C-alpha positions as CSV (number, residue, x, y, z in Angstrom):
1,M,26.5,-11.8,8.3
2,I,24.3,-14.6,9.4
3,T,22.7,-16.2,6.4
4,E,21.0,-19.1,8.3
5,F,19.4,-18.8,11.7
6,L,16.2,-19.3,13.8
7,L,14.2,-16.2,14.7
8,S,12.7,-17.3,18.0
9,P,10.6,-16.9,20.2
10,V,7.9,-15.1,18.2
11,C,4.2,-15.1,17.8
12,A,4.0,-15.8,14.1
13,V,1.0,-14.4,12.4
14,T,1.1,-16.1,8.9
15,G,-2.0,-14.6,7.3
16,Q,-4.0,-17.8,8.0
17,D,-3.1,-18.6,11.6
18,T,-1.5,-17.3,14.7
19,L,1.3,-19.4,16.1
20,P,2.4,-18.4,19.7
21,N,5.9,-19.4,20.9
22,A,7.1,-20.1,17.3
23,A,10.4,-20.1,15.5
24,L,11.1,-19.0,11.9
25,W,13.9,-20.7,10.1
26,I,15.5,-18.3,7.9
27,K,18.0,-19.5,5.1
28,D,19.8,-17.4,2.5
29,G,16.9,-14.7,2.6
30,I,14.1,-17.2,2.4
31,I,11.8,-18.8,5.0
32,A,12.6,-22.4,5.2
33,G,9.9,-23.1,7.7
34,C,7.7,-21.8,10.5
35,F,7.5,-24.2,13.5
36,A,6.1,-24.4,17.0
37,E,9.1,-24.4,19.3
38,G,8.5,-28.1,20.3
39,N,8.3,-29.2,16.7
40,L,11.5,-27.9,15.4
41,P,13.4,-30.3,12.8
42,A,16.5,-31.8,14.2
43,E,18.7,-30.2,11.8
44,T,17.9,-26.7,13.2
45,A,19.6,-27.5,16.4
46,R,22.9,-26.4,15.0
47,L,21.7,-22.9,14.0
48,P,22.2,-19.7,15.8
49,R,19.2,-18.0,17.3
50,V,18.3,-14.3,16.9
51,D,16.2,-13.3,19.8
52,G,12.6,-12.4,18.6
53,K,11.8,-11.3,22.3
54,G,8.3,-12.8,22.0
55,C,7.2,-10.1,19.5
56,F,4.5,-10.6,16.8
57,A,6.2,-11.7,13.6
58,V,4.2,-10.5,10.5
59,P,5.1,-10.3,6.8
60,G,6.6,-7.0,5.6
61,F,3.9,-4.4,5.0
62,I,3.1,-3.6,1.4
63,D,1.8,-0.1,0.7
64,L,0.2,0.3,-2.8
65,H,-0.8,4.0,-2.3
66,I,1.6,6.4,-0.7
67,H,2.7,9.8,-1.9
68,G,5.5,10.3,0.4
69,Y,7.2,9.7,3.9
70,A,9.6,11.5,6.1
71,G,10.0,14.5,3.8
72,F,10.6,12.4,0.7
73,G,8.5,11.5,-2.2
74,P,7.9,11.6,-6.0
75,E,6.8,15.2,-6.1
76,L,10.3,16.3,-5.3
77,A,11.2,15.1,-8.9
78,D,14.5,13.6,-7.7
79,P,15.4,10.0,-7.9
80,Q,17.5,10.3,-4.7
81,A,14.5,11.5,-2.9
82,L,12.7,8.2,-4.0
83,L,15.5,6.2,-2.9
84,N,15.5,8.1,0.5
85,M,11.9,7.3,0.7
86,S,12.5,3.7,0.1
87,A,15.0,3.6,2.9
88,V,12.9,5.3,5.6
89,L,9.9,3.3,4.6
90,L,11.8,0.1,5.4
91,Q,12.6,1.4,8.8
92,S,8.7,1.7,9.4
93,G,8.2,-1.9,8.4
94,V,7.2,-1.4,4.7
95,T,9.1,-3.8,2.5
96,A,7.4,-2.9,-0.8
97,F,5.5,0.0,-2.1
98,C,4.0,1.9,-5.1
99,P,5.2,5.5,-5.1
100,T,2.0,7.4,-6.1
101,L,1.9,10.5,-8.3
102,Y,-0.6,13.1,-7.9
103,C,-2.9,14.1,-10.9
104,A,-1.1,16.8,-12.9
105,K,-1.1,18.0,-16.4
106,P,-0.1,15.0,-18.6
107,A,3.1,16.8,-19.8
108,E,4.0,17.4,-16.2
109,M,3.4,13.8,-15.1
110,E,5.5,12.6,-18.1
111,A,8.4,14.8,-17.2
112,L,8.2,13.8,-13.5
113,L,8.2,10.0,-14.5
114,K,11.3,10.7,-16.7
115,K,13.1,12.1,-13.7
116,L,12.2,9.5,-11.2
117,V,12.5,6.3,-13.3
118,P,16.3,6.1,-12.9
119,A,15.7,5.2,-9.2
120,V,13.7,2.0,-10.0
121,G,15.8,-1.1,-9.3
122,K,18.5,0.8,-7.3
123,E,16.5,0.9,-4.0
124,A,18.2,-0.6,-1.1
125,G,15.2,-0.1,1.3
126,A,11.5,-1.0,0.5
127,Q,11.1,-2.4,-2.9
128,I,9.6,-0.1,-5.6
129,L,6.8,-2.0,-7.2
130,G,6.2,0.6,-9.9
131,F,4.4,3.8,-10.0
132,H,0.7,4.4,-9.2
133,L,-0.8,7.2,-11.2
134,E,-3.6,8.9,-9.5
135,G,-5.0,10.4,-12.7
136,P,-4.9,12.3,-14.9
137,F,-8.2,10.6,-16.3
138,I,-10.3,11.3,-13.2
139,S,-13.7,13.1,-12.7
140,P,-13.7,16.9,-12.3
141,K,-16.7,16.4,-10.1
142,K,-14.6,14.3,-7.6
143,P,-11.2,15.9,-7.6
144,G,-10.6,15.7,-3.8
145,V,-7.6,17.8,-3.2
146,M,-6.5,17.3,-6.9
147,K,-6.3,20.4,-8.8
148,P,-9.3,20.6,-11.2
149,Q,-7.3,22.3,-13.9
150,D,-4.9,19.3,-14.2
151,I,-7.6,16.7,-15.0
152,A,-7.5,15.6,-18.5
153,P,-9.9,13.7,-20.8
154,A,-9.2,10.0,-21.5
155,D,-6.6,9.8,-24.3
156,L,-4.7,6.6,-25.2
157,A,-1.7,8.5,-26.8
158,V,-1.4,10.5,-23.5
159,F,-1.3,7.3,-21.5
160,Q,1.1,5.6,-24.0
161,R,3.6,8.6,-23.4
162,L,3.2,8.2,-19.7
163,Y,4.0,4.5,-19.9
164,E,7.0,5.1,-22.1
165,A,8.3,8.0,-19.8
166,A,8.1,5.4,-16.9
167,E,9.9,2.8,-19.0
168,G,7.1,0.5,-18.4
169,H,7.2,0.9,-14.5
170,I,3.6,1.7,-14.1
171,A,2.0,-0.7,-11.5
172,A,-1.5,1.0,-11.3
173,V,-3.6,3.8,-12.6
174,T,-6.5,5.5,-11.0
175,L,-9.3,6.6,-13.2
176,A,-13.0,7.3,-13.4
177,P,-14.6,4.5,-15.3
178,E,-17.5,6.8,-16.5
179,L,-15.3,9.0,-18.8
180,P,-15.9,8.8,-22.4
181,G,-13.3,7.3,-24.6
182,L,-11.7,5.4,-21.9
183,E,-11.9,1.9,-23.6
184,P,-8.5,2.1,-25.5
185,V,-6.8,3.1,-22.2
186,I,-8.2,0.2,-20.3
187,A,-7.3,-2.2,-23.2
188,F,-3.7,-0.8,-23.3
189,A,-3.3,-1.0,-19.4
190,K,-4.6,-4.6,-19.4
191,Q,-2.2,-5.7,-22.3
192,H,0.7,-4.2,-20.2
193,G,-0.3,-5.6,-16.8
194,I,-1.2,-2.3,-15.2
195,R,-3.8,-2.5,-12.4
196,L,-6.9,-0.5,-13.2
197,Q,-8.4,1.3,-10.2
198,A,-11.6,3.2,-10.0
199,G,-11.2,6.5,-8.0
200,H,-12.0,10.1,-7.9
201,T,-15.2,9.0,-9.8
202,N,-18.7,10.1,-10.0
203,A,-19.9,7.0,-11.7
204,T,-23.4,5.7,-11.4
205,Y,-23.9,2.2,-10.1
206,D,-24.3,0.9,-13.8
207,E,-21.3,3.0,-15.1
208,F,-19.1,1.5,-12.4
209,L,-20.3,-2.1,-13.2
210,L,-19.6,-1.5,-16.8
211,G,-16.2,-0.4,-16.1
212,A,-15.7,-3.4,-13.8
213,A,-16.9,-5.7,-16.7
214,H,-14.0,-4.1,-18.9
215,G,-11.4,-4.7,-16.1
216,V,-11.5,-1.9,-13.5
217,T,-11.9,-4.2,-10.7
218,H,-10.0,-2.4,-7.9
219,V,-11.2,0.7,-6.1
220,T,-9.0,3.4,-4.9
221,H,-9.6,4.6,-1.3
222,L,-13.0,3.3,-0.9
223,F,-15.7,5.9,0.1
224,N,-13.3,8.8,-0.4
225,A,-13.7,11.0,-3.5
226,M,-16.4,8.8,-5.2
227,S,-20.1,8.7,-5.6
228,P,-21.7,7.6,-2.3
229,F,-23.9,4.7,-1.5
230,T,-27.6,5.6,-1.3
231,H,-30.7,3.6,-1.5
232,R,-31.8,4.8,-4.9
233,E,-28.4,5.1,-6.5
234,P,-25.7,2.8,-5.0
235,G,-23.0,4.7,-6.9
236,A,-19.3,3.6,-7.0
237,A,-19.1,2.9,-3.3
238,G,-22.2,0.6,-3.3
239,A,-21.0,-1.3,-6.2
240,A,-17.7,-1.9,-4.4
241,L,-19.6,-3.0,-1.3
242,M,-22.1,-5.2,-3.0
243,H,-19.9,-7.2,-5.5
244,P,-17.4,-9.4,-3.6
245,G,-15.1,-9.8,-6.6
246,I,-14.2,-6.2,-6.6
247,S,-11.3,-5.4,-4.3
248,C,-10.7,-2.0,-2.6
249,E,-8.2,0.1,-0.8
250,I,-9.3,1.4,2.6
251,I,-7.4,4.3,4.4
252,A,-7.5,2.9,7.8
253,D,-6.7,5.9,10.0
254,G,-10.2,6.2,11.5
255,V,-10.6,9.8,10.0
256,H,-10.9,9.1,6.2
257,V,-13.3,6.4,7.1
258,H,-15.0,6.0,10.4
259,P,-13.8,3.1,12.5
260,D,-17.2,1.5,12.6
261,V,-17.4,1.6,8.9
262,I,-14.1,-0.1,8.6
263,S,-15.5,-2.7,10.9
264,F,-18.6,-3.0,9.0
265,L,-16.6,-3.5,5.8
266,R,-15.0,-6.7,7.3
267,T,-18.7,-8.1,7.7
268,V,-19.8,-7.4,4.1
269,K,-16.8,-7.9,1.9
270,P,-14.4,-10.9,1.7
271,V,-11.3,-10.0,3.7
272,E,-9.0,-11.2,0.9
273,N,-10.3,-8.3,-1.2
274,I,-9.7,-5.5,1.3
275,I,-6.2,-3.8,1.0
276,A,-5.1,-1.3,3.7
277,V,-3.1,1.7,2.2
278,T,-1.8,4.9,3.9
279,D,-2.2,7.4,1.0
280,A,0.3,9.2,3.2
281,L,1.5,12.6,2.3
282,L,5.2,13.6,2.0
283,P,5.5,15.2,5.5
284,T,4.2,12.1,7.3
285,G,7.0,11.2,9.8
286,Q,8.8,14.5,8.9
287,A,10.4,15.9,12.1
288,K,10.3,19.6,11.3
289,G,8.3,21.9,9.2
290,P,7.4,23.6,7.1
291,F,5.2,20.8,5.9
292,I,4.5,20.7,2.1
293,A,2.4,18.4,0.1
294,N,1.6,18.7,-3.6
295,G,2.9,22.2,-3.5
296,E,0.7,23.4,-0.6
297,E,1.6,24.0,3.1
298,V,-0.3,21.6,5.3
299,V,-0.7,21.3,9.1
300,F,-1.3,18.2,11.2
301,D,-4.8,18.4,12.8
302,S,-7.0,15.8,14.3
303,G,-5.0,13.0,13.0
304,V,-4.7,14.0,9.3
305,W,-2.9,16.6,7.2
306,K,-5.0,19.7,6.4
307,R,-4.4,22.6,4.0
308,K,-3.1,25.4,6.0
309,S,-5.1,27.8,3.8
310,D,-8.6,26.5,4.4
311,R,-8.3,23.4,6.8
312,V,-9.7,21.0,4.2
313,I,-8.4,17.5,4.6
314,A,-5.3,17.2,2.3
315,G,-4.4,13.6,3.1
316,S,-3.4,10.9,5.5
317,A,-0.6,10.8,8.1
318,L,-1.0,7.1,8.6
319,T,1.7,4.4,8.6
320,M,1.2,0.8,7.8
321,A,2.0,-0.3,11.3
322,Q,-0.7,2.1,12.7
323,A,-3.1,0.8,10.0
324,F,-2.4,-2.7,11.3
325,K,-3.2,-1.6,14.8
326,N,-6.3,0.2,13.8
327,L,-7.6,-2.9,11.9
328,V,-7.3,-5.0,15.1
329,D,-9.0,-2.2,17.1
330,C,-11.8,-2.4,14.5
331,G,-12.3,-6.1,15.0
332,F,-10.0,-7.7,12.5
333,T,-8.3,-10.7,13.7
334,L,-4.5,-10.8,13.6
335,P,-4.5,-13.0,10.5
336,Q,-7.1,-10.8,8.9
337,A,-4.9,-7.7,9.7
338,V,-1.9,-9.4,8.1
339,Q,-3.9,-10.2,5.0
340,T,-5.2,-6.5,4.8
341,T,-1.8,-5.0,5.3
342,S,0.4,-7.4,3.2
343,T,-0.9,-10.7,1.9
344,N,-3.7,-9.2,-0.3
345,A,-1.5,-6.6,-1.8
346,A,1.2,-9.0,-2.6
347,R,-1.5,-11.2,-4.5
348,L,-2.9,-8.2,-6.2
349,S,0.6,-7.2,-7.4
350,G,1.5,-10.8,-8.5
351,L,4.2,-11.2,-5.8
352,T,4.2,-14.9,-5.2
353,Q,6.9,-14.9,-2.6
354,Q,5.9,-12.1,-0.5
355,G,3.1,-11.2,2.0
356,C,3.2,-14.3,4.1
357,L,5.2,-16.3,6.5
358,E,5.4,-19.6,4.6
359,A,8.1,-22.0,3.5
360,G,9.6,-20.6,0.3
361,A,8.5,-17.1,1.0
362,R,11.1,-14.2,1.0
363,A,12.1,-13.4,4.5
364,D,10.5,-10.0,4.8
365,I,9.4,-9.9,8.3
366,V,8.5,-7.2,10.8
367,L,8.6,-7.7,14.5
368,L,5.9,-5.8,16.4
369,D,5.7,-5.2,20.2
370,E,2.6,-5.6,22.2
371,H,1.3,-2.3,21.1
372,F,2.0,-3.3,17.4
373,A,4.8,-0.8,17.0
374,P,7.8,-2.1,14.8
375,V,10.9,-3.0,16.8
376,R,12.9,-4.7,14.0
377,I,12.6,-5.3,10.4
378,F,14.2,-8.0,8.3
379,K,14.2,-7.7,4.4
380,N,15.4,-10.7,2.6
381,G,16.5,-12.2,5.9
382,E,18.6,-9.1,6.7
383,G,17.9,-6.8,9.5
384,N,19.6,-4.6,11.9
385,P,22.6,-6.3,13.5
386,P,21.0,-9.0,15.7
387,S,20.4,-7.6,19.1
388,S,21.0,-11.1,20.6
389,V,22.5,-14.3,19.2
390,L,22.2,-17.1,21.5
């Protein structure tokens, strides 16, 4: 195995700049430097070269909201399924992710977490950053495709049991900030480093801002399953749009949110506070049916998964690589697309060595062809066997 090499030539998109005809110096799983080909340090002359074939080199994608991929996901209640999900996600260019649990009855979520937690730390593919709980403290008025009977009132003891069941591996929780009795839950989450996300919420503008003042400063799938932005009541969506310090997820598939709205978001919100997620369902990337998500059969229709029973949108079929391409198509520059699919999520998650192509960063790198499709993935500097060593 080659532990030190130059990955070249590539068009390196660092998150701040685009460097055509560049070389990435990889040493022991770390990026030692990113250089224009004509400015390579003399000591790199001895290094073998792995052919980057002129591809775009971007940091590994980080997906903070995903329910499953290629037929694997948390809902299968099997730690091996979570490890399989990690492996196939890496092949798609995702190097870190938050497996996301649907809202369910608290006892069911607790039991599921206990079954899944043995996988954490054993993954060989994409890194499991911790679980994202999409509920159970959400609004029955904005359930989306969650099952209304599973929604629970805010209860600190319930949340503590979920935390214990996950052995502390909860990265984020989506909740409705307008719910009564939520303050102790928020305090506990903040104390334990859990990201608080407003989602599936019918909050008024003022209720949302009160929640943000308490620490609910990130938004789950902006515009979807939340009180809308109107001229007399800005709602949750309006609060997220108008307050630059509030960060937000966006499902950039062009269906959950219109492409022009995605483009508009870039003009009204600091790009560093926009995080692309897939919110992908378990059958995304699955070769053969039947396709099941959250216990219901779904069909792929018009770019999304829809419930077979009533053709209601059940969720996304997006990949992070496709999200990257869609963002560029919506007017994001290449560095902005990198920020939105990797850098911002890394910062939000406290990952100081990920999400960028800078000296000292972990060598999690995705090579994209001219159509922004992944052709090779490196994690900690290790990829598929080098296709060409010069």
